[in-house]
C-alpha positions in Angstrom: -38.7 16.6 -5.3 -38.7 13.0 -6.4 -37.7 14.0 -9.9 -34.9 16.1 -8.7 -33.6 13.3 -6.5 -33.7 11.0 -9.6 -31.7 13.6 -11.6 -29.0 13.7 -8.9 -28.9 9.9 -8.8 -28.4 9.8 -12.6 -25.5 12.3 -12.3 -23.7 10.3 -9.5 -24.2 7.0 -11.3 -22.7 8.7 -14.4 -19.8 9.8 -12.4 -19.1 6.2 -11.2 -19.5 4.8 -14.9 -17.1 7.6 -16.2 -14.5 6.4 -13.6 -14.8 2.8 -14.8 -14.7 4.0 -18.5 -11.5 6.0 -17.9 -10.0 2.9 -16.4 -10.9 0.7 -19.4 -9.4 3.1 -21.8 -5.9 1.9 -20.8 -6.7 -1.2 -22.7 -6.6 1.0 -25.9 -3.8 3.3 -24.8 -2.2 3.3 -28.3 -5.5 4.2 -30.0 -6.4 7.1 -27.7 -5.0 10.7 -28.1 -3.2 12.1 -25.0 -5.8 14.8 -25.1 -8.2 12.2 -23.8 -6.7 12.4 -20.4 -7.4 16.1 -20.1 -11.0 15.5 -21.6 -11.6 12.8 -18.9 -10.6 15.2 -16.0 -12.8 18.0 -17.4 -15.9 15.5 -17.7 -15.3 14.1 -14.2 -15.0 17.7 -12.7 -18.2 18.6 -14.6 -20.1 15.7 -13.1 -18.8 16.4 -9.7 -19.9 20.1 -9.8 -23.1 19.2 -11.6 -24.0 17.0 -8.7 -23.2 20.0 -6.2 -25.3 22.4 -8.2 -28.2 20.0 -8.6 -28.4 19.9 -4.8 -28.5 23.8 -4.8 -31.7 23.7 -6.8 -33.6 22.1 -3.9 -32.7 25.1 -1.7 -32.8 27.8 -4.4 -29.1 28.7 -3.5 -25.8 26.9 -3.1 -25.2 25.0 0.0 -23.3 27.3 2.4 -21.3 24.3 3.9 -20.1 23.5 0.5 -18.9 27.1 -0.2 -17.2 27.3 3.2 -15.3 24.1 2.7 -14.2 24.9 -0.8 -13.1 28.4 0.3 -11.1 26.9 3.2 -9.5 24.3 0.8 -8.5 27.1 -1.7 -7.1 29.3 1.2 -5.0 26.7 2.7 -3.5 25.7 -0.8 -3.1 29.3 -1.6 -0.9 29.6 1.4 0.9 26.6 0.3 1.7 28.0 -3.1 3.0 31.2 -1.7 5.4 29.4 0.6 6.5 27.0 -2.1 7.2 29.9 -4.4 9.2 31.7 -1.7 11.2 28.7 -0.4 11.5 26.3 -3.3 10.8 28.3 -6.4 9.0 25.5 -8.1 6.9 25.9 -11.1 3.2 27.0 -10.9 2.3 23.9 -13.1 3.6 21.4 -10.4 1.4 23.1 -7.8 -1.7 23.1 -10.0 -1.2 19.4 -10.9 -1.1 18.5 -7.3 -3.9 20.8 -6.4 -6.0 19.1 -9.1 -5.5 15.7 -7.4 -6.4 16.8 -3.9 -9.4 18.9 -5.0 -11.0 16.0 -6.7 -11.0 13.8 -3.6 -12.1 16.9 -1.4 -15.1 17.6 -3.8 -16.1 13.9 -3.8 -16.4 13.8 0.0 -18.5 17.0 -0.2 -20.8 15.8 -2.9 -21.9 12.6 -1.0 -22.3 14.7 2.2 -24.6 17.2 0.6 -26.5 14.6 -1.5 -27.1 12.1 1.2 -30.8 11.9 0.5 -30.3 10.2 -2.9 -28.8 7.0 -1.2 -31.8 4.7 -0.9 -30.9 0.9 -0.3 -32.2 0.3 -3.9 -29.7 2.8 -5.3 -26.9 1.6 -3.1 -27.5 -1.9 -4.3 -27.3 -0.6 -7.8 -23.9 1.0 -7.2 -22.5 -2.1 -5.5 -23.7 -4.3 -8.4 -21.9 -1.9 -10.8 -18.7 -2.4 -8.8 -19.0 -6.2 -8.9 -19.8 -6.5 -12.6 -17.0 -4.1 -13.6 -14.7 -5.8 -11.1 -15.3 -9.2 -12.5 -14.6 -7.9 -16.0 -11.4 -6.5 -14.8 -10.4 -9.6 -13.0 -10.8 -11.7 -16.1 -8.8 -9.3 -18.1 -6.0 -9.5 -15.4 -5.9 -13.2 -15.9 -5.8 -13.0 -19.6 -2.9 -10.6 -19.3 -1.0 -13.0 -17.2 -1.1 -16.0 -19.6 -1.2 -13.9 -22.8 1.4 -11.3 -22.1 2.8 -10.9 -25.6 -0.6 -10.6 -27.2 -1.6 -8.1 -24.7 1.5 -5.9 -25.4 0.6 -6.3 -29.1 -2.6 -4.6 -28.4 -0.8 -1.8 -26.9 1.3 -1.4 -29.9 4.4 -2.8 -28.2 6.5 -5.6 -29.9 8.8 -7.6 -27.7 10.7 -9.0 -30.6 11.8 -5.6 -31.7 13.1 -4.8 -28.2 11.0 -1.7 -27.8 9.8 -2.3 -24.3 11.6 -1.9 -21.0 10.5 -2.4 -17.4 8.8 0.5 -15.8 6.3 3.2 -17.1 5.3 3.0 -20.7 2.9 5.7 -21.9 1.1 6.0 -18.6 1.0 2.2 -17.9 3.2 0.4 -15.4 4.6 -2.7 -17.2 6.4 -4.9 -14.8 7.5 -8.5 -14.5 8.1 -10.4 -11.3 9.8 -13.8 -11.4 9.5 -13.7 -15.1 5.7 -13.3 -15.1 3.8 -10.2 -16.0 2.2 -8.3 -13.1 -1.3 -7.9 -14.3 -3.1 -4.4 -14.4 -6.4 -5.4 -15.8 -8.3 -2.3 -16.9 -6.4 0.0 -14.6 -2.8 1.4 -15.2 -0.8 -0.2 -12.2 -0.6 -3.6 -10.6 -1.5 -2.0 -7.2 -4.7 -0.3 -8.6 -5.6 -3.6 -10.4 -5.2 -5.7 -7.1 -7.2 -3.2 -5.0 -10.1 -3.2 -7.7 -10.3 -6.9 -7.6 -10.2 -7.1 -3.8 -13.0 -4.5 -3.2 -15.1 -6.2 -5.8 -14.5 -9.7 -4.2 -15.4 -8.2 -0.7 -18.7 -6.7 -2.0 -19.6 -9.8 -3.9 -18.9 -12.2 -0.9 -21.2 -10.3 1.4 -23.9 -9.4 -1.0 -24.2 -12.5 -3.4 -27.1 -14.9 -3.1 -25.5 -17.4 -5.6 -25.3 -21.1 -4.8 -22.0 -22.1 -3.2 -20.5 -23.6 -6.4 -21.0 -20.4 -8.4 -19.9 -18.2 -5.6 -16.7 -20.2 -5.1 -16.0 -20.0 -8.9 -16.5 -16.3 -9.1 -14.4 -15.8 -6.0 -11.7 -17.8 -7.5 -11.5 -15.6 -10.5 -11.1 -12.6 -8.2 -8.4 -14.4 -6.1 -6.5 -15.5 -9.2 -6.5 -12.0 -10.5 -5.2 -10.6 -7.2 -2.5 -13.3 -7.3 -1.5 -12.2 -10.9 -0.8 -8.6 -9.8 2.0 -9.8 -7.6 1.2 -7.1 -5.0 2.2 -8.5 -1.6 0.4 -5.8 0.4 -2.8 -6.8 -1.1 -2.1 -10.4 -0.5 -1.9 -9.7 3.2 -5.2 -7.8 3.3 -6.8 -10.4 1.2 -5.7 -13.1 3.6 -7.2 -11.1 6.6 -10.4 -10.5 4.7 -10.8 -14.2 3.9 -10.2 -15.3 7.5 -12.7 -12.7 8.9 -15.3 -13.8 6.3 -15.0 -17.4 7.1 -15.0 -16.9 10.8 -18.0 -14.6 11.0 -18.4 -14.9 14.9 -15.1 -13.1 15.3 -15.2 -11.0 12.2 -14.8 -7.7 13.9 -12.0 -8.8 16.1 -10.0 -10.4 13.2 -10.4 -7.3 10.9 -9.2 -5.0 13.8 -6.3 -7.1 15.1 -5.2 -7.7 11.5 -5.5 -4.0 10.7 -3.4 -3.0 13.8 -0.7 -5.5 12.9 -0.5 -4.3 9.3 -0.3 -0.6 10.6 2.5 -1.2 13.2 4.5 -3.3 10.8 4.4 -0.4 8.1 5.0 2.2 10.8 8.1 0.5 12.1 9.4 -0.4 8.6 9.5 3.1 7.2 10.6 4.9 10.2 13.1 2.6 11.6 15.5 0.0 10.3 14.2 -2.7 12.6 12.4 -4.9 10.0 15.0 -4.1 7.4 17.7 -5.7 9.6 15.4 -8.7 10.0 14.6 -9.3 6.4 17.8 -8.1 4.7 19.4 -11.6 5.0 16.3 -13.7 4.4 14.7 -11.6 1.5 17.5 -9.2 0.4 15.4 -7.9 -2.7 12.4 -7.3 -0.7 14.3 -5.6 2.1 16.2 -3.3 -0.2 13.4 -2.2 -2.7 10.3 -2.3 -0.3 11.6 -1.4 3.1 14.8 0.4 2.9 13.8 2.4 -0.2 10.7 3.7 1.6 12.8 4.4 4.8 15.1 6.5 2.6 12.2 8.4 0.9 10.9 9.4 4.4 14.2 10.5 5.6 14.8 12.7 2.6 11.3 14.4 3.0 11.9 15.0 6.7 15.3 16.5 5.8 13.6 18.8 3.3 11.3 20.2 6.1 13.8 20.3 8.9 15.6 23.2 7.0 12.4 25.1 6.7 10.7 27.4 9.3 7.2 26.3 7.9 8.0 22.6 8.2 4.9 21.9 10.1 2.7 23.1 7.2 2.7 22.4 3.6 5.7 24.3 2.4 6.7 21.5 0.0 3.3 21.2 -1.6 3.5 19.8 -5.2 7.4 19.7 -5.0 7.9 15.9 -4.6 6.2 13.2 -6.7 7.4 10.8 -9.3 4.5 11.7 -11.7 6.2 14.9 -13.0 9.9 14.0 -12.9 11.0 17.5 -13.4 12.1 18.9 -10.0 15.6 18.3 -9.1 15.8 16.4 -5.8 12.1 15.4 -6.1 11.3 12.3 -3.8 8.8 9.7 -5.0 5.6 9.8 -3.0 4.6 6.1 -3.1 2.7 5.9 0.2 -0.1 7.8 1.8 2.2 8.5 4.7 5.0 10.2 2.7 2.4 11.8 0.4 0.8 13.7 3.4 4.0 14.4 5.1 5.5 16.1 1.9 2.4 17.9 0.9 0.7 18.9 4.1 3.4 18.6 6.9 3.7 17.0 10.3 0.4 18.5 11.6 -1.5 16.6 8.9 0.2 13.4 9.9 -1.0 13.9 13.5 -4.6 14.5 12.0 -4.3 11.3 10.0 -3.3 9.5 13.3 -6.5 10.9 14.9 -8.5 9.9 12.0 -7.2 6.3 12.1 -8.1 6.0 15.9 -11.6 7.3 15.1 -12.0 4.9 12.3 -10.7 2.0 14.5 -13.1 2.8 17.3 -16.3 3.4 15.0 -15.4 1.0 12.0 -17.8 -1.7 13.0 -20.8 0.8 13.0 -20.3 1.7 9.4 -22.1 -1.0 7.4 -24.7 -1.2 4.7 -27.6 -3.6 5.2 -29.4 -5.0 2.3 -32.2 -7.3 3.0 -30.6 -9.9 5.2 -27.1 -9.1 4.0 -24.6 -6.9 6.0 -21.6 -5.5 4.4 -19.1 -4.3 6.9 -17.7 -1.4 4.9 -16.0 0.4 7.8 -14.0 -2.7 8.7 -12.9 -3.1 5.1 -11.9 0.6 5.0 -9.9 0.2 8.2 -8.0 -2.8 6.6 -7.6 -0.8 3.4 -6.1 2.2 5.3 -3.8 0.0 7.5 -2.5 -1.9 4.6 -1.8 1.0 2.3 -0.7 3.9 4.7 2.8 3.3 4.8 3.3 1.2 1.7 1.1 2.5 -1.1 -0.5 5.6 -2.4 -3.9 4.3 -3.9 -5.4 7.7 -4.4 -2.8 8.7 -7.1 -3.5 5.6 -9.1 -7.1 6.8 -10.0 -9.5 5.2 -9.3 -8.4 2.4 -6.9 -8.6 4.7 -3.7 -11.5 6.7 -5.0 -13.8 3.7 -5.2 -13.1 2.8 -1.5 -13.6 6.5 -0.6 -17.1 6.5 -2.2 -18.2 3.2 -0.6 -17.0 4.4 2.8 -18.7 7.8 2.5 -22.0 6.1 1.6 -21.7 3.8 4.5 -21.1 6.8 6.8 -24.1 8.7 5.3 -26.2 5.5 5.8 -25.2 5.2 9.4 -25.9 8.9 10.1 -29.4 8.8 8.4 -30.3 5.6 10.3 -29.3 7.3 13.7 -31.3 10.4 12.9 -34.4 8.2 12.2 -33.8 6.2 15.3 -33.5 9.1 17.7 -36.1 11.3 16.1 -38.9 12.4 18.2 -41.3 13.0 15.5 
């Protein structure tokens, strides 16, 4: 049994390393064949399903819960493609591409659930240290990119002098400037993904580190400067709330929860009404137009798409919208979790997400990882992450920024459930 558990740990750790490796490849984008993207997906899925099948060896058969959940997911998505073909006549490729994204995250949750016995405190500590080490490397690269922008573009095979670069998306990378400065991406593909990776690494390091205050301050500053270099205002806000909560530990839970609610309400009112647009349009016109009004218009367009359809409460536009394909006429960019869920899964799924948020808010402080004398409030961080991103960003598309948070949160949930089982066991 011990040997089998170790095998499953090696597979899971390989999955995490592979995700970091797929990030780092963006630094060598011009040297890697486009085929690598397909190969990376195949390897990640192989590792995911290997973890599932390694669990089945213990019971001599596949876990029935895994099969049921996978069957339900395929069934719901199959209904979605049928409705999409009938009402929107979109290509099968669009559906498959979207399905691949959703399946990856669904299977990740299932894997952690059925492999819950592999997460000893020693193994969890190893996973967290991997995040911190890779995160620090990523943060260092982000700072380098900011101050040596031209040299970094040269590594990508882009020459500014020849005028062969424009703002936006270049070969899968988001190349943007803000106020004349490059918005760093580190080893990820977008500024948002880069900021989120630096923040979760800082969060884990702050709560786990035993370093002396001088070293801890220096390492933390590297993470903070890297976050600043991304120019991502949403992460600026979540970072500020995290820092205040961390420094005032006596009111840590209250600060996380109040900050999360304020972020959530601000986002909800901003993308569903013109209240904050009218407030900011004279003070910060660029921010008002391209951050608030633009998302308001996107939500309005998706709602109008659904209002003309009898199946608007379900996923009748599954795979239709999204700026990653740029094929479908009238496609709306899905640049937030809210609009992503609304477009692909309908109004009922938004109601489910609201219930999930309330559940997370109530129980967030329970989901934590205790290592020695260190307590890492993963649940509170996840609440903050969800609140900050729900109406503004879609971190789960910019792999693996949202995936890393999902893994840590699922592990914390498993730890909490295991501890309760031990606590209330009669044996």
